[in-house]
C-alpha positions in Angstrom: 85.0 66.4 51.8 86.6 69.3 54.2 90.5 70.1 55.6 90.7 71.6 58.5 92.5 75.0 59.5 96.2 72.9 60.5 96.3 71.1 57.6 95.6 73.4 55.2 98.0 76.3 56.8 101.2 73.1 56.2 99.2 73.2 52.6 100.3 77.0 52.2 103.4 77.0 53.6 105.2 74.3 52.3 104.0 76.0 48.8 104.5 79.8 49.3 108.5 80.3 48.7 108.7 83.6 49.2 105.7 85.5 50.2 104.5 87.4 52.6 102.4 85.3 54.5 99.7 87.2 57.5 97.2 85.2 59.5 95.1 86.0 62.7 93.1 83.8 64.1 92.8 79.6 63.7 95.4 79.9 61.0 98.3 82.5 62.7 97.5 79.2 65.3 98.5 77.2 63.0 100.9 78.4 61.2 102.7 79.1 64.9 102.5 76.1 65.0 104.1 74.7 62.0 106.8 77.7 61.9 107.0 80.0 64.9 110.0 82.1 63.1 109.3 81.4 59.7 110.8 84.1 57.8 108.3 87.3 56.0 105.4 85.8 58.2 103.1 87.9 60.3 100.3 87.6 63.1 98.6 90.1 62.9 96.4 90.0 66.5 95.2 92.3 68.0 94.6 93.5 65.0 90.7 92.0 64.3 89.4 93.9 61.6 92.6 94.5 59.5 94.2 91.8 57.9 92.8 92.5 54.6 93.7 96.9 54.8 97.5 95.4 56.1 97.4 93.2 53.6 96.4 95.6 50.9 98.6 97.6 52.2 101.3 95.7 52.2 101.0 94.5 48.1 100.5 98.0 47.3 103.8 98.7 48.4 106.1 96.0 47.0 104.0 94.8 44.6 106.5 92.6 43.1 106.5 90.8 46.4 103.2 87.9 46.7 101.2 88.4 49.7 98.9 86.0 50.9 96.4 86.0 54.1 95.2 84.6 56.3 91.5 85.5 57.4 88.7 84.9 60.0 85.6 84.5 58.9 84.3 87.2 61.4 87.0 89.8 60.9 87.1 89.9 57.6 83.1 90.7 57.6 84.5 93.7 60.3 87.2 94.8 57.1 84.3 94.6 53.8 85.2 98.0 53.2 88.5 97.8 53.2 88.1 94.6 49.9 
């Protein structure tokens, strides 16, 4: 059984609490349709290939806050060095 991007983003958004949520690609569009004014939600376009680095930097700068990252497969392949 699989889940589509919109359904997955609805579940994540409902459970994220006060975590910073960084998204790109199809997750970004889905989250914008769910909650375009969501607090602490960042769409990282045109940052294809930089989402993981951005998330890691925010997590290091604010270790007390959870950071969730929703990246695309091609974007993640572009930034393997950041992982």
